[in-house]
N, C-alpha and C positions, 0 to 999 in steps of 0.2 A: 628566544624559546621556542621549544618546539611542538606545534599542536599535536597532542595524541590520542585525540578524538578517533574513536571506533567506526567504522564504517561499515556497511553490509552492501554486497551486490544483489541487486532484484533487476527481475525483468517484469517492467510493467508495460501491459499493450503491446509488447514486441520491441521496447527499446529498454537500455540501460539505465537504471537509476541508483544511487548511492546515497542512502538516507541514512543518519545517526543507526549505529547498533540499538537493538533493543526497541526500535520503532513498532508499533501497533499499526492497525489499519489507520484509526484516525489521523497520527501523526504525519503517515503516510499520504494520504489526501493533503492535509495542511503542507506540507512539504509540495504538493506538486500544483498548489493552489486551486483543489477541488473541493467542490461542496462536499459536505458529510450527510446530504439527506437526498434521497431523488436516486442514491444508487445501489449497487449489490456489487460486491468484491467476492473474486475466486481467488485463493492462494493454491499454486498447486492443484488448480481443476475441482477444488472445494469450496462452495459457497460458505463464509464467515459470516455467520450471523451478528448483528450488532452487538450483541450481548457478549462476545467474544474479542471485538474491535482493539480491547485494550492488550490483546496478548502479543506478545514480539513476535515479528515474520522473520523466519530464520534465512539465514545469509544462504544465496542462491534459488530464493524461492521465484517461482514465477506466478505473478500476479495480472489479474484483471479486473478492470474497471470498467462495469457497465452504467451508463446511465440512463434515466428514463425521458423517453421520447414521446411527448404529447402528440396525438394525431393516429392517423390510421389509414 
């Protein structure tokens, strides 16, 4: 039996990533084993608010995940 799971090709923080098609920000963070709090995520240069994290990320998108750092 052939696995027919659809994947998308994304660039996350400069590295190629191939999660399942239809993945949103929350799913991508889980795929990458990253926390879903204390982070900001930009998709193709536009910050995606948490209220829209369930929207699918398009194939070929460039995603930047920024984590909050304590201190100064």
